[in-house]
RORO-538857 format. One record per residue (C-alpha): residue number from 1; residue in one letter; y, z, x. Coordinates in steps of 0.02 Angstrom, whole numbers, padded with zeros to 5 digits. Example, Ala and Ser with C-alpha at 12.3 -4.5 7.8 and 13.67 -1.06 7.14 Angstrom:
! RORO-538857
+-----+------+--------+--------+--------+
|  nr | rest |     yy |     zz |     xx |
+-----+------+--------+--------+--------+
|   1 |    a | -00225 |  00390 |  00615 |
|   2 |    s | -00053 |  00357 |  00684 |
+-----+------+--------+--------+--------+
END
This chain:
! RORO-538857
+-----+------+--------+--------+--------+
|  nr | rest |     yy |     zz |     xx |
+-----+------+--------+--------+--------+
|   1 |    m | -02450 | -02197 |  00859 |
|   2 |    n | -02276 | -02174 |  00784 |
|   3 |    r | -02173 | -02093 |  00924 |
|   4 |    l | -02013 | -02092 |  00818 |
|   5 |    a | -02097 | -01991 |  00680 |
|   6 |    q | -02160 | -01865 |  00809 |
|   7 |    f | -01986 | -01850 |  00883 |
|   8 |    q | -01907 | -01821 |  00712 |
|   9 |    a | -02038 | -01689 |  00671 |
|  10 |    a | -02005 | -01600 |  00836 |
|  11 |    c | -01815 | -01604 |  00821 |
|  12 |    g | -01805 | -01561 |  00638 |
|  13 |    p | -01690 | -01634 |  00506 |
|  14 |    t | -01536 | -01541 |  00570 |
|  15 |    l | -01536 | -01628 |  00738 |
|  16 |    i | -01556 | -01807 |  00688 |
|  17 |    g | -01546 | -01894 |  00521 |
|  18 |    d | -01517 | -02061 |  00436 |
|  19 |    v | -01624 | -02148 |  00568 |
|  20 |    p | -01673 | -02318 |  00502 |
|  21 |    a | -01856 | -02355 |  00482 |
|  22 |    p | -01936 | -02468 |  00614 |
|  23 |    g | -01899 | -02649 |  00578 |
|  24 |    s | -01750 | -02608 |  00466 |
|  25 |    d | -01581 | -02689 |  00494 |
|  26 |    k | -01487 | -02543 |  00416 |
|  27 |    l | -01389 | -02450 |  00548 |
|  28 |    s | -01296 | -02288 |  00519 |
|  29 |    p | -01227 | -02157 |  00636 |
|  30 |    a | -01343 | -02012 |  00673 |
|  31 |    r | -01284 | -01836 |  00625 |
|  32 |    v | -01312 | -01706 |  00759 |
|  33 |    t | -01282 | -01520 |  00725 |
|  34 |    v | -01259 | -01409 |  00875 |
|  35 |    t | -01244 | -01221 |  00848 |
|  36 |    e | -01138 | -01144 |  00984 |
|  37 |    p | -01179 | -00962 |  01017 |
|  38 |    p | -01031 | -00843 |  00989 |
|  39 |    s | -00938 | -00787 |  01142 |
|  40 |    e | -00951 | -00609 |  01205 |
|  41 |    q | -00769 | -00581 |  01155 |
|  42 |    s | -00806 | -00635 |  00975 |
|  43 |    v | -00958 | -00521 |  00967 |
|  44 |    q | -00859 | -00372 |  01030 |
|  45 |    a | -00714 | -00407 |  00910 |
|  46 |    a | -00833 | -00421 |  00762 |
|  47 |    k | -00917 | -00258 |  00808 |
|  48 |    k | -00751 | -00168 |  00827 |
|  49 |    l | -00691 | -00231 |  00658 |
|  50 |    e | -00854 | -00185 |  00573 |
|  51 |    e | -00841 | -00006 |  00636 |
|  52 |    f | -00657 |  00001 |  00591 |
|  53 |    y | -00685 | -00061 |  00413 |
|  54 |    d | -00809 |  00080 |  00388 |
|  55 |    l | -00663 |  00198 |  00420 |
|  56 |    v | -00552 |  00095 |  00304 |
|  57 |    a | -00679 |  00112 |  00163 |
|  58 |    a | -00694 |  00300 |  00191 |
|  59 |    a | -00505 |  00326 |  00194 |
|  60 |    g | -00480 |  00216 |  00041 |
|  61 |    g | -00612 |  00313 | -00054 |
|  62 |    a | -00527 |  00477 | -00010 |
|  63 |    v | -00359 |  00412 | -00072 |
|  64 |    e | -00440 |  00354 | -00234 |
|  65 |    r | -00514 |  00528 | -00258 |
|  66 |    v | -00341 |  00606 | -00233 |
|  67 |    t | -00269 |  00492 | -00368 |
|  68 |    g | -00412 |  00526 | -00488 |
|  69 |    l | -00407 |  00715 | -00460 |
|  70 |    t | -00219 |  00715 | -00489 |
|  71 |    r | -00247 |  00642 | -00662 |
|  72 |    e | -00387 |  00766 | -00700 |
|  73 |    i | -00281 |  00915 | -00647 |
|  74 |    a | -00135 |  00856 | -00755 |
|  75 |    a | -00251 |  00841 | -00905 |
|  76 |    k | -00323 |  01015 | -00875 |
|  77 |    h | -00150 |  01093 | -00865 |
|  78 |    s | -00103 |  01009 | -01030 |
|  79 |    e | -00259 |  01084 | -01111 |
|  80 |    i | -00219 |  01256 | -01042 |
|  81 |    m | -00043 |  01253 | -01113 |
|  82 |    s | -00103 |  01194 | -01284 |
|  83 |    t | -00247 |  01318 | -01309 |
|  84 |    f | -00236 |  01496 | -01375 |
|  85 |    d | -00415 |  01543 | -01331 |
|  86 |    l | -00406 |  01661 | -01183 |
|  87 |    m | -00587 |  01635 | -01132 |
|  88 |    k | -00570 |  01446 | -01137 |
|  89 |    s | -00405 |  01447 | -01043 |
|  90 |    s | -00480 |  01561 | -00910 |
|  91 |    s | -00626 |  01442 | -00888 |
|  92 |    m | -00509 |  01293 | -00875 |
|  93 |    r | -00403 |  01384 | -00745 |
|  94 |    q | -00558 |  01402 | -00637 |
|  95 |    e | -00591 |  01216 | -00658 |
|  96 |    v | -00412 |  01178 | -00605 |
|  97 |    e | -00434 |  01287 | -00451 |
|  98 |    a | -00594 |  01194 | -00404 |
|  99 |    l | -00513 |  01024 | -00433 |
| 100 |    t | -00363 |  01074 | -00327 |
| 101 |    q | -00477 |  01124 | -00184 |
| 102 |    q | -00567 |  00956 | -00197 |
| 103 |    l | -00400 |  00864 | -00196 |
| 104 |    n | -00339 |  00957 | -00042 |
| 105 |    a | -00504 |  00922 |  00046 |
| 106 |    s | -00495 |  00735 |  00003 |
| 107 |    a | -00315 |  00722 |  00061 |
| 108 |    q | -00355 |  00813 |  00223 |
| 109 |    a | -00507 |  00701 |  00252 |
| 110 |    s | -00401 |  00546 |  00225 |
| 111 |    a | -00270 |  00608 |  00348 |
| 112 |    e | -00404 |  00645 |  00478 |
| 113 |    i | -00480 |  00471 |  00456 |
| 114 |    l | -00308 |  00393 |  00479 |
| 115 |    d | -00289 |  00490 |  00641 |
| 116 |    t | -00461 |  00430 |  00697 |
| 117 |    m | -00410 |  00251 |  00657 |
| 118 |    k | -00256 |  00270 |  00766 |
| 119 |    r | -00357 |  00336 |  00912 |
| 120 |    e | -00481 |  00192 |  00897 |
| 121 |    t | -00339 |  00065 |  00899 |
| 122 |    d | -00257 |  00151 |  01047 |
| 123 |    k | -00420 |  00132 |  01144 |
| 124 |    l | -00399 | -00057 |  01132 |
| 125 |    k | -00229 | -00039 |  01215 |
| 126 |    a | -00293 |  00058 |  01366 |
| 127 |    t | -00251 | -00084 |  01484 |
| 128 |    p | -00146 | -00243 |  01466 |
| 129 |    e | -00306 | -00345 |  01490 |
| 130 |    m | -00394 | -00256 |  01346 |
| 131 |    e | -00241 | -00271 |  01235 |
| 132 |    s | -00232 | -00457 |  01268 |
| 133 |    h | -00420 | -00471 |  01241 |
| 134 |    f | -00416 | -00385 |  01070 |
| 135 |    i | -00240 | -00431 |  01011 |
| 136 |    g | -00304 | -00502 |  00847 |
| 137 |    v | -00411 | -00349 |  00812 |
| 138 |    i | -00266 | -00232 |  00853 |
| 139 |    r | -00150 | -00318 |  00729 |
| 140 |    i | -00280 | -00312 |  00590 |
| 141 |    e | -00316 | -00127 |  00622 |
| 142 |    e | -00132 | -00079 |  00628 |
| 143 |    n | -00095 | -00171 |  00466 |
| 144 |    q | -00242 | -00090 |  00378 |
| 145 |    r | -00193 |  00083 |  00440 |
| 146 |    r | -00011 |  00062 |  00387 |
| 147 |    y | -00067 |  00008 |  00213 |
| 148 |    l | -00183 |  00158 |  00195 |
| 149 |    l | -00047 |  00275 |  00257 |
| 150 |    y |  00069 |  00202 |  00124 |
| 151 |    r | -00062 |  00228 | -00012 |
| 152 |    l | -00096 |  00407 |  00042 |
| 153 |    s |  00090 |  00449 |  00047 |
| 154 |    k |  00114 |  00377 | -00128 |
| 155 |    a | -00037 |  00473 | -00195 |
| 156 |    m |  00026 |  00637 | -00122 |
| 157 |    e |  00201 |  00607 | -00189 |
| 158 |    a |  00128 |  00577 | -00362 |
| 159 |    y |  00030 |  00741 | -00347 |
| 160 |    e |  00188 |  00833 | -00292 |
| 161 |    r |  00286 |  00765 | -00442 |
| 162 |    q |  00146 |  00814 | -00559 |
| 163 |    q |  00138 |  00992 | -00490 |
| 164 |    n |  00326 |  01014 | -00502 |
| 165 |    s |  00322 |  00951 | -00681 |
| 166 |    v |  00181 |  01070 | -00729 |
| 167 |    e |  00271 |  01217 | -00648 |
| 168 |    s |  00427 |  01178 | -00749 |
| 169 |    q |  00323 |  01168 | -00908 |
| 170 |    y |  00241 |  01336 | -00872 |
| 171 |    r |  00412 |  01416 | -00844 |
| 172 |    a |  00477 |  01341 | -01008 |
| 173 |    q |  00320 |  01402 | -01098 |
| 174 |    t |  00346 |  01579 | -01031 |
| 175 |    e |  00526 |  01579 | -01092 |
| 176 |    r |  00471 |  01518 | -01264 |
| 177 |    q |  00337 |  01653 | -01277 |
| 178 |    i |  00465 |  01786 | -01232 |
| 179 |    k |  00589 |  01722 | -01362 |
| 180 |    i |  00457 |  01711 | -01499 |
| 181 |    k |  00358 |  01870 | -01468 |
| 182 |    y |  00491 |  01991 | -01407 |
| 183 |    t |  00657 |  02057 | -01469 |
| 184 |    n |  00799 |  02154 | -01394 |
| 185 |    p |  00794 |  02345 | -01410 |
| 186 |    d |  00918 |  02333 | -01554 |
| 187 |    g |  00802 |  02212 | -01646 |
| 188 |    s |  00907 |  02056 | -01615 |
| 189 |    a |  00832 |  01893 | -01553 |
| 190 |    i |  00824 |  01860 | -01367 |
| 191 |    d |  00942 |  01722 | -01311 |
| 192 |    d |  00902 |  01586 | -01183 |
| 193 |    e |  00985 |  01673 | -01036 |
| 194 |    t |  00891 |  01837 | -01066 |
| 195 |    a |  00727 |  01743 | -01088 |
| 196 |    k |  00755 |  01655 | -00923 |
| 197 |    e |  00792 |  01821 | -00835 |
| 198 |    l |  00636 |  01903 | -00909 |
| 199 |    a |  00529 |  01753 | -00860 |
| 200 |    q |  00593 |  01766 | -00682 |
| 201 |    a |  00556 |  01953 | -00684 |
| 202 |    v |  00376 |  01914 | -00730 |
| 203 |    l |  00366 |  01788 | -00588 |
| 204 |    d |  00434 |  01922 | -00471 |
| 205 |    n |  00295 |  02037 | -00532 |
| 206 |    n |  00421 |  02152 | -00614 |
| 207 |    t |  00360 |  02194 | -00790 |
| 208 |    t |  00437 |  02367 | -00808 |
| 209 |    s |  00566 |  02314 | -00937 |
| 210 |    s |  00549 |  02406 | -01102 |
| 211 |    i |  00547 |  02239 | -01193 |
| 212 |    f |  00376 |  02199 | -01120 |
| 213 |    q |  00306 |  02360 | -01194 |
| 214 |    q |  00320 |  02285 | -01369 |
| 215 |    s |  00160 |  02183 | -01349 |
| 216 |    k |  00032 |  02206 | -01211 |
| 217 |    d | -00070 |  02055 | -01268 |
| 218 |    v |  00077 |  01937 | -01253 |
| 219 |    l |  00119 |  02013 | -01084 |
| 220 |    a | -00060 |  01977 | -01026 |
| 221 |    q | -00041 |  01795 | -01079 |
| 222 |    i |  00126 |  01782 | -00989 |
| 223 |    i |  00049 |  01856 | -00832 |
| 224 |    e | -00091 |  01726 | -00842 |
| 225 |    t |  00043 |  01591 | -00849 |
| 226 |    r |  00128 |  01673 | -00701 |
| 227 |    n | -00036 |  01666 | -00604 |
| 228 |    d | -00046 |  01479 | -00646 |
| 229 |    i |  00126 |  01456 | -00568 |
| 230 |    y |  00069 |  01555 | -00415 |
| 231 |    h | -00081 |  01437 | -00396 |
| 232 |    i |  00033 |  01286 | -00409 |
| 233 |    e |  00152 |  01356 | -00278 |
| 234 |    r |  00004 |  01391 | -00163 |
| 235 |    s | -00059 |  01212 | -00184 |
| 236 |    m |  00117 |  01150 | -00148 |
| 237 |    r |  00118 |  01247 |  00016 |
| 238 |    t | -00047 |  01165 |  00062 |
| 239 |    l |  00027 |  00997 |  00015 |
| 240 |    n |  00180 |  01033 |  00122 |
| 241 |    q |  00068 |  01070 |  00271 |
| 242 |    l | -00021 |  00904 |  00245 |
| 243 |    f |  00145 |  00814 |  00239 |
| 244 |    n |  00191 |  00896 |  00403 |
| 245 |    d |  00029 |  00830 |  00477 |
| 246 |    l |  00072 |  00655 |  00416 |
| 247 |    a |  00253 |  00665 |  00475 |
| 248 |    f |  00215 |  00588 |  00645 |
| 249 |    l |  00117 |  00446 |  00567 |
| 250 |    v |  00256 |  00410 |  00442 |
| 251 |    h |  00385 |  00416 |  00581 |
| 252 |    e |  00284 |  00292 |  00682 |
| 253 |    q |  00270 |  00178 |  00532 |
| 254 |    g |  00459 |  00194 |  00507 |
| 255 |    e |  00489 |  00135 |  00685 |
| 256 |    i |  00375 | -00015 |  00655 |
| 257 |    m |  00469 | -00053 |  00494 |
| 258 |    d |  00634 | -00046 |  00590 |
| 259 |    v |  00567 | -00177 |  00709 |
| 260 |    v |  00512 | -00284 |  00561 |
| 261 |    l |  00682 | -00266 |  00479 |
| 262 |    r |  00770 | -00316 |  00640 |
| 263 |    n |  00659 | -00469 |  00651 |
| 264 |    i |  00698 | -00510 |  00469 |
| 265 |    e |  00884 | -00494 |  00501 |
| 266 |    t |  00872 | -00606 |  00654 |
| 267 |    t |  00770 | -00732 |  00556 |
| 268 |    t |  00900 | -00728 |  00417 |
| 269 |    q |  01036 | -00766 |  00542 |
| 270 |    y |  00937 | -00913 |  00610 |
| 271 |    v |  00903 | -00976 |  00434 |
| 272 |    e |  01088 | -00966 |  00391 |
| 273 |    a |  01133 | -01059 |  00551 |
| 274 |    g |  01002 | -01190 |  00511 |
| 275 |    r |  01072 | -01208 |  00334 |
| 276 |    k |  01246 | -01241 |  00405 |
| 277 |    e |  01174 | -01370 |  00524 |
| 278 |    m |  01084 | -01454 |  00379 |
| 279 |    k |  01247 | -01464 |  00280 |
| 280 |    r |  01334 | -01538 |  00431 |
| 281 |    a |  01192 | -01663 |  00454 |
| 282 |    r |  01201 | -01715 |  00270 |
| 283 |    k |  01388 | -01741 |  00287 |
| 284 |    y |  01364 | -01849 |  00441 |
| 285 |    q |  01227 | -01944 |  00350 |
| 286 |    r |  01340 | -01982 |  00203 |
| 287 |    r |  01477 | -02041 |  00321 |
| 288 |    s |  01355 | -02152 |  00413 |
| 289 |    r |  01296 | -02228 |  00250 |
| 290 |    r |  01475 | -02265 |  00197 |
| 291 |    k |  01512 | -02345 |  00365 |
| 292 |    l |  01352 | -02447 |  00353 |
| 293 |    c |  01397 | -02506 |  00177 |
| 294 |    c |  01572 | -02555 |  00234 |
| 295 |    l |  01500 | -02648 |  00383 |
| 296 |    v |  01376 | -02742 |  00272 |
| 297 |    l |  01515 | -02789 |  00151 |
| 298 |    l |  01625 | -02847 |  00295 |
| 299 |    v |  01487 | -02954 |  00368 |
| 300 |    a |  01450 | -03026 |  00195 |
| 301 |    a |  01634 | -03067 |  00170 |
| 302 |    i |  01644 | -03154 |  00339 |
| 303 |    i |  01487 | -03254 |  00302 |
| 304 |    a |  01557 | -03299 |  00131 |
| 305 |    l |  01719 | -03358 |  00212 |
| 306 |    f |  01624 | -03467 |  00336 |
| 307 |    v |  01518 | -03540 |  00196 |
| 308 |    l |  01673 | -03571 |  00091 |
| 309 |    a |  01762 | -03654 |  00237 |
| 310 |    a |  01611 | -03766 |  00271 |
| 311 |    v |  01601 | -03819 |  00088 |
| 312 |    l |  01787 | -03856 |  00081 |
| 313 |    g |  01777 | -03956 |  00244 |
| 314 |    k |  01640 | -04067 |  00174 |
| 315 |    t |  01735 | -04091 |  00013 |
| 316 |    l |  01894 | -04146 |  00101 |
+-----+------+--------+--------+--------+
END
């Protein structure tokens, strides 16, 4: 009975291998694979990170939706300003309103997830022992949260710039419509300053000027544009409230960045000091080499003199 074959079959190929056959002179080291079970700390850290990265994916998806909706809203506003079909523009205004609500909801959801991420990380700092136990997990979570906060802030800033740009375009369009469609009571053309005053009067819901009585249809279009500006201003107020909610998070990130900058400045000072020390060391090294060369030349000259003296002594 072959006991070695039975032992190999029982252990499996991962435990023992390259065992020479009976009677063979070939010897080779056996390979033994031992799988160490993960520690309880590693299991807990992996579980914490898995749950945290679910939040990261949700927050990242919400930020991506904000960015995508910002582009869609900008495109819709461009279509509204370029169309003359009142029914179509009214339909597109409803679409813009729905997209704006979706964007605000996505931004709010992202902010809430970021707040949840902060609370989860703070739980790992409940005691010094826990903080020491999960120090690696804490650093990963804080870095991920800071990066998502940066992305959300950039997305909201882009949305704010887009809304301000659209509002300016709507105001300019209102002024152009007034200059093209209306005239002064004496029949003369309306200048830029008057057009700006009349556009502001429309925005202030004051359309009692006799100039506006010249065309009710144009006035209706201008009022629709005014309503678009009102919607933009309302969305900007919502955006401002969200920025207020994020203010604490941004402030906290700013404090962390201050610490990083101080560390960078300190590191720069150390690097500069090290560079000076390196220059000094190179200077000493060059001096040492020159001294060594001089010493070698001196020893060679002395040896040459002794050799020359010995040769001359034999000759004489």
